[in-house]
N, C-alpha and C positions, 0 to 999 in steps of 0.2 A: 913466610907465607901468610896470606890472609885467612881468617877463620870466620865461619858463619856463626850466628848466635847459638846454634845447636852443637857446636864442636865438642864440648864436654859431654853432652848427652850421647853423642855417637860413641865416644870412647868408653863411657860407662856401660854401654850395651855390647862392648867387645868388638866394635867395628874395626876392620883393617883400614887404616888411613893412608892416603896417597896424595901426592901433589898433582893438581889438575888446574891448568890455566892460572897458576899463581895462588891457588887456594888449597888448603888442607881439607880433603873431602873423603867420605867413606866409600870405598870401592865394593865392600861386601860386609855382611853381618854373618848370618847362618851359612851363606854360600850363594853363589850366582844362580845355580840351577834351582834351588829351593825358593829363592826370592822371585825368580822369573815365573815359576809355576804358581806362586802365591798371587801374583798379579793377574795371571790368566784365569785362575779359578776362584779367587776371593777378592782380596784388596791389599795393595801395598802402598806404602807412604815413602816419598822421597824428599830429602832436603835439596831444594834447587835455589837456595838463597844466593848462590854465586852468579846467577843470571843478572844481566844488566838491564836497567830501566832508564829510558831517555824520554824526557818531557818535551813536547813540541807544541807550541801555541802561537797565537797571533792571527791577525786578519788574513794573512796569506799562507798560513801553516798548511792547510789542506792542499792548496795548489802546489806548494813546494813539494809535499810528499807525493802528489800525483806525478810530478816530474822526476823525483828521486827514486821511486820504487817501481817495481815491475807490474803493479796493479793499481787501478784507480782507487783512491781512498775517499775522496769527497763523495757525498751522497749516501754514505753508509748510515744505517740507523744507529742510535746512541749506544745500544748494547752489543752491536756487532763487532766481531774481531776478524781481522783480515790477515791471512798469512801472505807475506810478500817477500821479494828478494831485492836487495840493494846491490846495484851493479856499478862497476867502473865504466868509464866512457867507452871502453872497447868491448863491453859485454861480459867481462869476467866478474865473478861474484865477490862482493865485499863481505856480505853476510846474508843469512836468511833470518827472518824475524816475524814477530806478531805485532800488529797495530791495533791497540784498543782505542775505540772512539768514545770519548766522553762529551759532556755538554759543551765545554769551551776549550778543550785541549785534546791532544792525542798522547798516548803512552806507547812507546816502542819497547818491546822486550827482546833483547839481543843476546847473542851467545857471549858467555863470560870471557872467552879467549879473544873475542873481537871487539869488546866494548870500546877500548881506547882508540883503536883503529877506526871504528865506526864513527865516533865523535869527531875525530879529525877529518874523516871523509865528508861528514855532514857539514862541517864548518866550511871546508873548501868548496863543496858543492853549492852551499848557500850563496857564496860569493859569486859563483858562475850564474846561478839562478837570478840573483839581483842585477847582475850586469845585463842579463837578457830581459829582465822585467823590472825596470827602475822603480815602479810603483811599490815593489815589495821591500824596498829599503826600510829597515827597522820594523817590519811587519811580521817577522818570524823569530820566535824565541826558542832556543835549544838549550836544555839544561840536563845535567846528569843527576838523576834521582836514585841511582843505584844504592846509595847509602841509606836511603829512607825506607827501603823495602826489604823484607825477607820473604821467602816464597816456599810453599809446600805443594807437592803434587800428590794427590790421592787417586790411585788408579786401580781399576779392576771392576768386575761385574757387580761387586757389593759396595762400590764407592758411594753411591747415593745413600744407601742405608747407613753407612758409617758417618757420613757428613751430617745427616739428619739427627743422629744420636748426640751430636754436639751443637745442635742449633741454638741452644740458649747461650752458649759461650760465644757464638758468632753474632748474637743479638738479632736473630731472625724473627720476623713477625710471622704470624700464621699465613698471611698472604704471600710472603717471600718464600716460605716453605713450599707452598703450592706452585709458585713460579719456578723454583729450582727443580722441582720434581718433573716439570714438563719443558725445561729449558733445552733448546736445540743445541747441537754441536756448534762450537765457535760463537758462543754468546756469553755475555758478561752480566753479572748482577751485583750492584753496589750494596754494601752492608753499612751499618752505622760507622761513621768515621771515628778515628782516634785523634781528637783535637782537630787539626787542619789536614791530617793525613787521610786520604780516601782509602777505604778497605774494600776489597772486592773479591768475588769468587767467579771463576770462569769454567766453561765446559771445554777444556783443552787438555792436552797431554801429549806424550811422546812415546806411547807404548802400543798403540793400536787398540787399546781397550777403552771402554767408557771410563770417564774420570773427570776430576776437577783440579783446578789450581787456585790456591788462596794466596793473596798478597796482603801483607799487614806489617806492622812494626816488629822489631826484634823480640820485644817482650811478649807481644800477642802470639807470635809464631811459636815461642817456647811453650806457652800454655796450650796452644792447639796441638802441637806435637805430642805432648803428654796425654792429652785427652783422647786423641786418635789412637794412640797405642793402647790406652785403657779399654777402648771399645773393639779392639781386635785387629787393627791395621798392622801389617807386617813391615818392619823397617827394611828398606831396600837401598842398595848402593849403586854407584855408577856402573858397575859391571853388569848387573841385571838390566839397568836402563839401556845400555848399549845393545844387549842381546834382544831385548824387547823391541827396540826401534828397528833393528835389522830384520827380525822376524816379521815385523809389520811392513817392511819395505820402505821405511822412511830414510831420507838422506841425512847425512851428517856433514857439516861444513868441514872442509879440509880433506874429505874423503870422496863423496859423490859430487861435490861442487867446491869450487875454489876460484882463485884469481885466474887459473888456467883452464878451468872447466866451467863453461857458461851454462845457464839454466836449460837451454835447449838440448845440449849434449847430455845433461843430467836427467833428461826426460821429465823436466818440470814445466813442460809447455803450458799446462793448464793454468799455471800461476804467472804466466807472462802474457799480458794483453797489449797488443799493438793498436789500441783504439785511440792513442794520442802519442805525442812525442814524449819519451822519457830517457833518462840517462842510461845508456847501454842498449838502446833500441837498434844499434848498428848490427846486433847479432841476428836480426831478422833474416831468415833464409840461409843461415850459415851453420846448420846442424851437420856435423861430420861424425859424431859418435853417439852411442846410446848405452843405457844401462841394461844388463841382463841379470837375472837371478839364477843362482846355481845351487843345487842340492847334491850332496855327496852320495854316491852309490855305495860307498864303503864307510870306513871309520875316519877317513882323513878330514882334517880341518884346514881349509884354505885361509891364507893370511894375506894382509894388505901387501900389494906389490908383486905377488906371484903372477907369472905370465900365463895368458890364456891363449889357446890354439884352437883353430877349426881345421881339423885334419893336420897337415904339417905346417900350416901358415899361422904365424903369430898375429893375433887380431886385437889384443888389448891386455888388460891387467886387472887384478882384483883390487877393488877400492876399499872394501870392508869384508871381513870374514870372521866367523866365530862358530862355536858349538851351539846349536839350538836345543835348549832343554825341552821345548815343546815338541819338536820333531825328532829329537834324539839323534840328530845328524849334523854334520858340518854344513853350513850355508854361507853364501857369499853374494855380494853385489860385484859385478865386473863392468868396467867401462870398455866397450869394444867398438869396432868400426860400425858406422851406421848402415853400411851396405850388407851387413850380415843378414842372410835370408831369415824371414820371420818364422819359417817352419823348421828351423834347426832344433833338434831335441836334445843333443848332447854336445858338450865341449870338453876340451882337455885342459887341465890346469897342471902346470909343472911344479911339483912339490918335491923338494930335495933332489932335483935333477931327474925325477921320474915322472912320466906322463900319467896322470890320474884322471879317469873319466868322471864327469859330473852331468847330471840331468839339468836341462834348462827348464825353468818353471815360470809361469806367469806371475805367481805369488807364492809366498811361503805359508801363510796362514789365511784362513777365510775371515 
């Protein structure tokens, strides 16, 4: 298994380690519930160094990404970050990702489990793009930068306060401190580089809370981890990260979207723009399913794959389910038929061969 630069630090803190996407990662420290509540009420810190980073540059890089992804990338401001979806030609999802726009290149942050597949798909797609646009020959560079970067996520209502306490370690100027304090969501601020390696902090995260993500070298990330623990950030593992993202209604690749579940079926319509031709635009007008959110009326916890019924009719299945420490109830996302009436307030989930009633909710947390 691969190890992040913080592997030994996790173990010294008593983390329970598990295999995830080929990496040895902490699933929990004090406990999933305690870590989830820490992020909701104060501030938690996550090691997300397993994520992949892909460098894309060249004269035709922007045009290639416009065609490759579900949203237009060209025309974005330098500090802007774009959430987008990479699709197969049939509309199925290769991966969902973030695109960071820099002065002369783009950096794609992709899911760890999908990085190798993404790189292969991008190479194959580039060949198709060049065949359609001969002037792009040799004008797009794709490189795997994953080994150059480690990454931390600092999440929660106190995240800005915690980050500003380590501003000197980040090399922030007074002006940058002011910029960071007013930085909008999905924006990026460059910090002093380490040699030739750009270092940056962004207002992004996967928890539904205010937060930041920092990209730097292995050595720098170790220093930042220690400093953030010293100022009171709570170390959090993959277990709470999944609970937090599900509470926030966020999708996870392989669950709410996949090669078999296109972005429209996953209710990600907002992130699919049909304002130009792109790979996968064949999905237009082909929505047959939708995601609904379920909250337990009792103590039951729905799990992935459990069948969902409207009355006696099977209409779908649970894509993600867990216990919500914030709501203190079982919650789930379910993929159901698109023709399910919007005013349905209850659905049944089959749990251990028993029908259990769940409330249908527009969202889990505000």
